[in-house]
Every structure is written in structure tokens, then in C-alpha cells.
NULOKOL-265132 format. One record per residue (C-alpha): residue number from 1; x, y, z. Coordinates in Angstrom, 1 decimal, decimal comma, padded with zeros to 4 digits, always signed. Layout:
// residues N
> num; x; y; z
> NUM; X; Y; Z .
...
END
This chain:
// residues 370
> num; x; y; z
> 1; +243,6; +151,4; +170,4 .
> 2; +246,5; +149,4; +169,0 .
> 3; +249,4; +149,2; +171,4 .
> 4; +252,3; +151,4; +170,3 .
> 5; +254,7; +148,7; +171,1 .
> 6; +253,1; +146,0; +169,0 .
> 7; +255,8; +144,3; +167,0 .
> 8; +255,7; +142,9; +163,5 .
> 9; +256,8; +139,3; +163,1 .
> 10; +260,2; +139,2; +161,4 .
> 11; +258,8; +136,6; +159,0 .
> 12; +256,0; +137,9; +156,8 .
> 13; +253,8; +135,5; +154,9 .
> 14; +254,7; +135,3; +151,2 .
> 15; +251,2; +136,3; +150,2 .
> 16; +251,7; +139,7; +151,8 .
> 17; +255,0; +140,4; +150,0 .
> 18; +254,6; +142,4; +146,8 .
> 19; +257,7; +142,4; +144,6 .
> 20; +260,2; +145,1; +145,5 .
> 21; +263,8; +145,8; +144,5 .
> 22; +266,7; +144,6; +146,5 .
> 23; +268,6; +147,4; +148,3 .
> 24; +271,8; +148,0; +146,4 .
> 25; +275,1; +147,3; +148,0 .
> 26; +277,7; +150,2; +147,9 .
> 27; +281,4; +150,1; +147,6 .
> 28; +282,6; +151,3; +151,1 .
> 29; +285,9; +152,7; +149,9 .
> 30; +286,5; +156,4; +150,5 .
> 31; +286,4; +157,3; +146,8 .
> 32; +282,8; +155,9; +146,7 .
> 33; +281,6; +157,9; +149,7 .
> 34; +280,9; +161,3; +148,1 .
> 35; +277,4; +162,8; +148,7 .
> 36; +276,8; +162,8; +144,9 .
> 37; +277,2; +159,0; +144,7 .
> 38; +273,5; +158,4; +144,5 .
> 39; +271,8; +159,5; +141,3 .
> 40; +268,2; +159,3; +139,8 .
> 41; +267,6; +156,5; +137,3 .
> 42; +268,5; +157,8; +133,8 .
> 43; +265,5; +156,0; +132,3 .
> 44; +263,2; +158,0; +134,6 .
> 45; +264,9; +161,2; +133,8 .
> 46; +264,5; +160,5; +130,1 .
> 47; +260,8; +159,8; +130,6 .
> 48; +260,4; +163,0; +132,6 .
> 49; +262,1; +165,0; +129,8 .
> 50; +259,8; +163,4; +127,2 .
> 51; +256,5; +163,9; +129,1 .
> 52; +257,2; +167,1; +131,1 .
> 53; +256,0; +165,3; +134,2 .
> 54; +257,9; +164,3; +137,4 .
> 55; +257,9; +160,5; +138,2 .
> 56; +260,9; +160,1; +140,4 .
> 57; +262,6; +161,9; +143,3 .
> 58; +264,6; +165,0; +143,7 .
> 59; +267,9; +163,8; +145,3 .
> 60; +269,1; +167,2; +146,4 .
> 61; +267,7; +170,5; +147,6 .
> 62; +268,2; +173,6; +145,5 .
> 63; +271,6; +175,3; +146,2 .
> 64; +269,8; +178,3; +147,8 .
> 65; +267,8; +176,0; +150,2 .
> 66; +270,2; +175,9; +153,1 .
> 67; +269,6; +174,3; +156,5 .
> 68; +269,3; +176,7; +159,4 .
> 69; +272,7; +177,3; +161,0 .
> 70; +273,3; +175,4; +164,2 .
> 71; +273,2; +177,5; +167,4 .
> 72; +276,5; +177,2; +169,2 .
> 73; +276,2; +175,5; +172,5 .
> 74; +276,8; +177,3; +175,8 .
> 75; +279,5; +175,9; +178,2 .
> 76; +276,9; +174,2; +180,4 .
> 77; +275,2; +172,6; +177,4 .
> 78; +278,5; +171,3; +176,2 .
> 79; +279,1; +169,8; +179,6 .
> 80; +275,7; +168,1; +179,5 .
> 81; +276,3; +166,8; +176,0 .
> 82; +279,7; +165,3; +177,1 .
> 83; +278,0; +163,6; +180,1 .
> 84; +275,3; +162,0; +177,8 .
> 85; +278,0; +160,9; +175,4 .
> 86; +280,0; +159,3; +178,2 .
> 87; +276,8; +157,6; +179,5 .
> 88; +275,9; +156,2; +176,1 .
> 89; +279,4; +154,9; +175,5 .
> 90; +279,2; +153,0; +178,8 .
> 91; +275,7; +151,7; +178,3 .
> 92; +275,3; +148,0; +179,0 .
> 93; +272,7; +145,5; +177,8 .
> 94; +269,2; +146,9; +176,9 .
> 95; +265,9; +145,1; +177,4 .
> 96; +264,4; +143,5; +174,3 .
> 97; +260,9; +144,7; +175,3 .
> 98; +259,1; +146,9; +177,8 .
> 99; +257,7; +143,9; +179,6 .
> 100; +258,8; +143,6; +183,2 .
> 101; +261,7; +141,1; +183,6 .
> 102; +262,4; +141,1; +179,8 .
> 103; +265,7; +139,7; +178,7 .
> 104; +268,4; +142,2; +177,8 .
> 105; +271,1; +142,1; +175,1 .
> 106; +274,0; +144,3; +174,1 .
> 107; +273,5; +147,0; +171,4 .
> 108; +274,2; +146,0; +167,9 .
> 109; +275,9; +148,2; +165,2 .
> 110; +272,6; +149,7; +164,0 .
> 111; +271,7; +150,8; +167,5 .
> 112; +275,2; +152,3; +168,1 .
> 113; +275,0; +154,1; +164,8 .
> 114; +271,6; +155,5; +165,8 .
> 115; +273,2; +157,1; +168,8 .
> 116; +274,8; +160,1; +167,0 .
> 117; +275,9; +163,5; +168,3 .
> 118; +272,8; +165,0; +166,7 .
> 119; +270,5; +162,4; +168,3 .
> 120; +271,8; +163,3; +171,7 .
> 121; +271,3; +167,0; +170,9 .
> 122; +267,7; +166,4; +169,7 .
> 123; +266,8; +164,6; +173,0 .
> 124; +268,6; +167,3; +175,0 .
> 125; +266,6; +170,1; +173,4 .
> 126; +263,4; +168,1; +173,7 .
> 127; +263,9; +167,7; +177,4 .
> 128; +265,1; +171,2; +178,0 .
> 129; +268,6; +169,9; +178,8 .
> 130; +267,4; +167,6; +181,6 .
> 131; +270,1; +164,9; +181,4 .
> 132; +268,1; +162,4; +183,6 .
> 133; +265,2; +162,7; +181,3 .
> 134; +267,5; +162,3; +178,2 .
> 135; +268,9; +159,0; +179,6 .
> 136; +265,4; +157,7; +180,4 .
> 137; +264,0; +158,6; +177,0 .
> 138; +267,0; +157,4; +175,0 .
> 139; +266,8; +154,0; +176,6 .
> 140; +263,1; +153,9; +176,2 .
> 141; +263,4; +154,6; +172,5 .
> 142; +266,1; +151,9; +172,1 .
> 143; +263,7; +149,4; +173,7 .
> 144; +260,8; +150,7; +171,6 .
> 145; +262,7; +150,3; +168,3 .
> 146; +263,4; +146,7; +169,2 .
> 147; +259,9; +145,9; +170,4 .
> 148; +258,1; +147,7; +167,6 .
> 149; +260,4; +146,1; +165,0 .
> 150; +261,4; +149,3; +163,2 .
> 151; +264,2; +147,6; +161,3 .
> 152; +262,0; +144,5; +160,6 .
> 153; +259,5; +146,4; +158,5 .
> 154; +260,8; +145,6; +155,1 .
> 155; +259,9; +147,3; +151,8 .
> 156; +258,0; +144,1; +150,8 .
> 157; +255,9; +144,1; +153,9 .
> 158; +255,1; +147,8; +153,7 .
> 159; +254,6; +148,2; +150,0 .
> 160; +250,9; +147,4; +149,9 .
> 161; +250,2; +150,5; +152,0 .
> 162; +251,7; +152,8; +149,4 .
> 163; +250,3; +151,4; +146,2 .
> 164; +247,9; +154,4; +145,8 .
> 165; +250,5; +157,0; +146,6 .
> 166; +248,9; +158,1; +149,9 .
> 167; +252,4; +159,0; +151,0 .
> 168; +255,3; +160,1; +148,9 .
> 169; +258,5; +162,1; +149,2 .
> 170; +259,0; +165,0; +146,7 .
> 171; +261,5; +167,8; +146,8 .
> 172; +262,9; +169,9; +149,7 .
> 173; +261,7; +173,0; +151,4 .
> 174; +263,4; +176,3; +151,6 .
> 175; +265,6; +175,1; +154,4 .
> 176; +266,6; +171,9; +152,7 .
> 177; +264,2; +169,6; +154,5 .
> 178; +262,9; +166,6; +152,5 .
> 179; +259,1; +166,9; +152,0 .
> 180; +256,8; +164,0; +153,0 .
> 181; +253,4; +164,3; +151,5 .
> 182; +250,3; +162,7; +153,0 .
> 183; +247,0; +162,3; +151,1 .
> 184; +244,4; +160,7; +153,4 .
> 185; +241,8; +160,5; +150,5 .
> 186; +244,0; +157,9; +148,9 .
> 187; +243,6; +155,5; +151,8 .
> 188; +243,6; +151,9; +150,4 .
> 189; +243,7; +149,6; +153,4 .
> 190; +241,7; +148,9; +156,5 .
> 191; +242,7; +150,5; +159,8 .
> 192; +245,3; +148,4; +161,5 .
> 193; +248,9; +148,3; +162,8 .
> 194; +250,5; +148,3; +159,4 .
> 195; +249,1; +151,7; +158,6 .
> 196; +251,2; +153,2; +161,4 .
> 197; +254,1; +150,9; +160,6 .
> 198; +253,9; +152,4; +157,1 .
> 199; +254,3; +155,9; +158,5 .
> 200; +257,2; +154,9; +160,7 .
> 201; +258,9; +153,2; +157,7 .
> 202; +258,4; +156,4; +155,6 .
> 203; +259,9; +158,6; +158,4 .
> 204; +262,9; +156,3; +158,6 .
> 205; +263,4; +156,6; +154,8 .
> 206; +263,0; +160,4; +154,9 .
> 207; +265,8; +160,5; +157,4 .
> 208; +267,9; +158,7; +154,9 .
> 209; +267,2; +161,5; +152,4 .
> 210; +268,2; +164,3; +154,7 .
> 211; +271,3; +166,1; +153,4 .
> 212; +274,4; +167,1; +155,5 .
> 213; +273,5; +169,6; +158,2 .
> 214; +269,7; +168,8; +158,1 .
> 215; +268,0; +166,6; +160,6 .
> 216; +264,3; +167,7; +160,3 .
> 217; +261,6; +167,1; +157,7 .
> 218; +258,7; +169,0; +156,2 .
> 219; +255,2; +167,4; +156,4 .
> 220; +252,6; +168,4; +153,8 .
> 221; +249,1; +167,2; +154,3 .
> 222; +246,2; +167,6; +151,8 .
> 223; +242,7; +166,7; +153,2 .
> 224; +240,9; +167,4; +149,9 .
> 225; +238,3; +164,7; +149,1 .
> 226; +239,1; +162,9; +152,4 .
> 227; +236,3; +161,4; +154,4 .
> 228; +235,7; +160,4; +158,0 .
> 229; +236,4; +156,8; +157,0 .
> 230; +239,7; +157,6; +155,1 .
> 231; +241,1; +159,7; +157,9 .
> 232; +242,9; +158,1; +160,9 .
> 233; +240,9; +157,4; +164,0 .
> 234; +241,5; +159,3; +167,2 .
> 235; +243,1; +156,2; +168,7 .
> 236; +245,5; +155,9; +165,7 .
> 237; +246,3; +159,6; +165,9 .
> 238; +247,1; +159,5; +169,6 .
> 239; +249,4; +156,5; +168,9 .
> 240; +251,1; +158,3; +166,1 .
> 241; +251,6; +161,4; +168,3 .
> 242; +253,0; +159,1; +171,1 .
> 243; +255,5; +157,7; +168,6 .
> 244; +256,5; +161,0; +167,0 .
> 245; +256,9; +162,9; +170,3 .
> 246; +258,4; +160,1; +172,2 .
> 247; +260,8; +158,6; +169,7 .
> 248; +261,3; +161,1; +166,9 .
> 249; +261,8; +164,3; +169,0 .
> 250; +262,9; +167,5; +167,2 .
> 251; +262,4; +165,8; +163,8 .
> 252; +259,5; +167,9; +162,5 .
> 253; +260,7; +171,1; +161,0 .
> 254; +257,3; +172,3; +159,7 .
> 255; +253,9; +170,8; +159,0 .
> 256; +251,8; +172,4; +156,2 .
> 257; +248,1; +171,4; +156,2 .
> 258; +245,6; +172,4; +153,5 .
> 259; +242,0; +171,8; +152,5 .
> 260; +240,9; +171,2; +156,1 .
> 261; +237,3; +170,0; +156,2 .
> 262; +235,0; +170,7; +159,1 .
> 263; +235,2; +167,2; +160,6 .
> 264; +239,0; +167,2; +160,5 .
> 265; +239,0; +170,7; +162,0 .
> 266; +237,0; +169,3; +164,9 .
> 267; +239,3; +166,3; +165,0 .
> 268; +242,3; +168,6; +165,5 .
> 269; +240,5; +170,3; +168,4 .
> 270; +240,1; +166,9; +170,0 .
> 271; +243,8; +165,8; +169,7 .
> 272; +245,2; +169,3; +170,3 .
> 273; +245,7; +168,7; +174,0 .
> 274; +247,9; +165,7; +173,2 .
> 275; +250,2; +167,7; +170,9 .
> 276; +253,2; +169,2; +172,7 .
> 277; +253,6; +173,0; +172,4 .
> 278; +256,8; +172,8; +170,3 .
> 279; +255,0; +170,6; +167,7 .
> 280; +251,9; +172,7; +167,7 .
> 281; +253,9; +175,8; +166,9 .
> 282; +255,2; +174,2; +163,7 .
> 283; +251,7; +173,5; +162,3 .
> 284; +250,6; +175,9; +159,5 .
> 285; +247,0; +175,7; +158,1 .
> 286; +246,0; +176,8; +154,6 .
> 287; +249,0; +178,9; +153,9 .
> 288; +250,6; +179,5; +150,5 .
> 289; +253,0; +176,5; +150,4 .
> 290; +255,4; +178,3; +148,0 .
> 291; +256,3; +180,5; +151,0 .
> 292; +257,9; +177,3; +152,5 .
> 293; +258,8; +175,1; +149,5 .
> 294; +260,3; +176,3; +146,2 .
> 295; +257,7; +176,2; +143,5 .
> 296; +259,8; +174,0; +141,2 .
> 297; +260,1; +171,3; +143,8 .
> 298; +256,5; +171,6; +145,1 .
> 299; +253,8; +169,3; +143,7 .
> 300; +251,4; +171,3; +141,5 .
> 301; +248,4; +169,8; +143,4 .
> 302; +249,8; +171,7; +146,5 .
> 303; +250,2; +175,0; +144,6 .
> 304; +253,6; +174,4; +143,1 .
> 305; +255,0; +174,1; +139,6 .
> 306; +256,1; +170,4; +139,7 .
> 307; +253,8; +168,3; +137,6 .
> 308; +254,2; +165,2; +139,7 .
> 309; +252,4; +162,0; +138,8 .
> 310; +252,5; +159,1; +141,2 .
> 311; +253,1; +155,8; +139,3 .
> 312; +253,7; +153,1; +141,9 .
> 313; +255,6; +150,9; +139,5 .
> 314; +258,1; +153,7; +138,9 .
> 315; +258,2; +155,7; +142,1 .
> 316; +258,3; +153,0; +144,8 .
> 317; +261,3; +151,0; +143,3 .
> 318; +263,2; +154,2; +142,8 .
> 319; +262,4; +155,4; +146,3 .
> 320; +263,6; +152,2; +147,8 .
> 321; +266,8; +152,1; +145,7 .
> 322; +267,8; +155,7; +146,4 .
> 323; +267,1; +155,6; +150,2 .
> 324; +268,8; +152,2; +150,4 .
> 325; +271,9; +153,4; +148,7 .
> 326; +272,0; +156,5; +150,8 .
> 327; +271,7; +154,4; +153,9 .
> 328; +274,5; +152,1; +152,7 .
> 329; +276,8; +155,1; +152,2 .
> 330; +275,9; +156,4; +155,7 .
> 331; +276,7; +153,0; +157,2 .
> 332; +280,0; +152,7; +155,2 .
> 333; +281,1; +156,1; +156,5 .
> 334; +280,2; +155,2; +160,1 .
> 335; +282,4; +152,1; +159,8 .
> 336; +285,2; +154,0; +158,0 .
> 337; +285,2; +156,5; +160,9 .
> 338; +285,6; +153,8; +163,6 .
> 339; +282,0; +152,7; +164,3 .
> 340; +281,7; +155,0; +167,3 .
> 341; +278,8; +156,1; +169,4 .
> 342; +278,4; +159,8; +169,1 .
> 343; +279,5; +160,2; +165,5 .
> 344; +278,4; +163,3; +163,7 .
> 345; +275,5; +162,9; +161,2 .
> 346; +276,9; +165,8; +159,3 .
> 347; +280,0; +163,8; +158,5 .
> 348; +278,1; +160,5; +158,1 .
> 349; +276,0; +162,2; +155,4 .
> 350; +279,1; +163,3; +153,5 .
> 351; +279,5; +166,8; +154,9 .
> 352; +282,6; +168,5; +156,3 .
> 353; +282,8; +168,2; +160,0 .
> 354; +282,9; +171,4; +161,9 .
> 355; +281,8; +170,2; +165,3 .
> 356; +281,3; +173,0; +167,9 .
> 357; +281,5; +170,5; +170,7 .
> 358; +284,4; +168,4; +169,3 .
> 359; +286,4; +169,4; +172,4 .
> 360; +283,7; +167,8; +174,6 .
> 361; +283,7; +164,6; +172,6 .
> 362; +287,5; +164,5; +172,6 .
> 363; +287,6; +165,1; +176,3 .
> 364; +285,3; +162,1; +176,9 .
> 365; +287,5; +159,9; +174,7 .
> 366; +290,6; +161,1; +176,5 .
> 367; +289,0; +160,2; +179,9 .
> 368; +288,3; +156,7; +178,5 .
> 369; +291,9; +156,2; +177,4 .
> 370; +293,2; +157,3; +180,8 .
END
């Protein structure tokens, strides 16, 4: 089994770097920071209108596809959140790896920006509001992100894994979650660390596509025509589960699985003990997917009405451009708002801030001033 913490060298051999577009830089002035600043390529839209097919991405959910409302926090939960925020703001150097005696360094801006209000709430919910566990797990994830090289996995390094369209993002579900599609039958590479790095890369990009008020994704998996060789091994699956449950808690909104063959059904039975109960409850097998995703934004191959065709030369550059621009806007807003730990993802994604625990955050900042 490949070690979850295996890092990718920051320098990738030129022979392994397919051409990919450069991520666009965005004007960080307030006028440029509206949520509608990122648009599909007009040339792709024209091609779609001419052919009746979908080649690019939907950049927004349908107006009626709204995120589930946030549940107001109870007073004791607000207090625990405030405590975690204060702890994170005072956090010192973090080890660069999980090895005993590893060197430590201060957090950089990317790491501080990752420590959002919603990030703290996801870890609090995942640990049933056990603040000691939250501190341990947050620090463990910060170390893992460094050691695994999450930000070092460039589009050029990952691109070879997606050339057949075995993963793609298309549309949003009925709660505004971006939909990540997995097609194991389109496996095009040998089993190895980069296959899992590919999934992590795609998860990070899906986060970039989440709209204001949404911090979960929908996973759609079609096992049609898959074989035992094209599906992940048990070791790979356990590694993926460790990563998702340990470092992306509360990120899965729903998982829709279809065309489950007998050998995959047996496979799920084997890994079932390793899936936490909260994740297991979100798995749906062989359901009508239009119950969960509007037909117009659901791939026809999954029972929808969207005639999507994966053309790597079109989809991949557009995917990298759109997610890159969204990420640049997110970063610009974070800097515009003071580069603070505990910033609201709602506001960073261009939404209007209505923070039910703003008083807790303000109280912490007041304590710091005093």
C-alpha cells in the first residue's frame, strides 16, 4: 500500500509535463471581485450552440438549486468555535512532515487562508465538537498538506491522468453542490501514487467551484464497463478513505453510485468497515439521479438531459482556467479583507456575510487587542 504521506517532488521531469494553460491572473480591485467575474469561453459556448452538445463547464448552479441553510450554533458551540479560532490565530511553527523530529516552519498565506471559519466548523462537526480532537486533526492536516504536496501537484503533472475523462466536473446538484463524475472504466494509467494525487487535485479544484454558502460536493460514480483491473485496489481505496475522512471532513454532500457490478459490490462490503457512519449514510446506490441533480445539468449517460462529450483538448484547459480564476478571486478577496485566519468562505466566494457567530469572532479579536 502506498503511504498516504508520500510527497511528490516539486520539480517534475519535463517528459511528464503535457502542455497546459497558465492560470490567469486576476485584477484584485474590489470592482473585479464580483462572483460573476469568471465566465465560460465564448468560443466553447458557440460550439455548444452549433452542435447541441456540452463541451465545457456550468459555472453556476440553477437559481432554484440553493445550499441547505446553515443551522444556527448553540451558545456552547459558539464558545467552542471561538476557542478554536483563538487557538489557530496563536498557532506557532508547524512541522514540515510527520517524521519524528521534523523541522518546523511558520504557516504561509495559503495555509492561513485554508483556516477559515467554515473549515473550523467542518472539523468541529466531524469530531462532535471535541475541541481537543479538532486541534489535533487540524494540525495533522496542515502537516499532511505539506508532506503530501497538495499545492505542488500542478495541472501539468496531473494532466496525463485525466486524458480519457475518467474524472470530470459537470453541473450542480439540487443543493448547489458541484458534481464530480468518476468513470473507472476509462482508467488509462497504471496503479500508482499519481492516481490518488489526481483525485486530491480534482477535489481541490471542485472546492474552487463551490459557490457562496456551499462547502460540500456531489460525487457521481458509474461502474458500467469497469473491470477488476480498472477499479482501484483495496489498498488504494483505504488510502483514499484515510485522506477523505482525515483531511476533507464534511466535504461530501452526497455520493451517487450506479451500475454496480458483482465484484464491486463485494469490494464495497470489504471496505465498508473503514467508512465512517456519516459518510456511509450519504452513499446512494442505483437511484434515479434526477432526484438529486437537475436533468439539464446531469450528464445524459447518468440519466440526465445534458449531452456532454468529454474532449480533453477543450475541457481540461477550460477547467484549469475557470478554477484558476476562481481561486485567484478568492485569494484577492482574502487579502482585501485583511489576510486573516478565520475568514468566512461565504464572503471569500463573493457572498454577503451574515455570520451567526460574528460576535464570537469579534470577541476573540477584542481580546487580542486588549
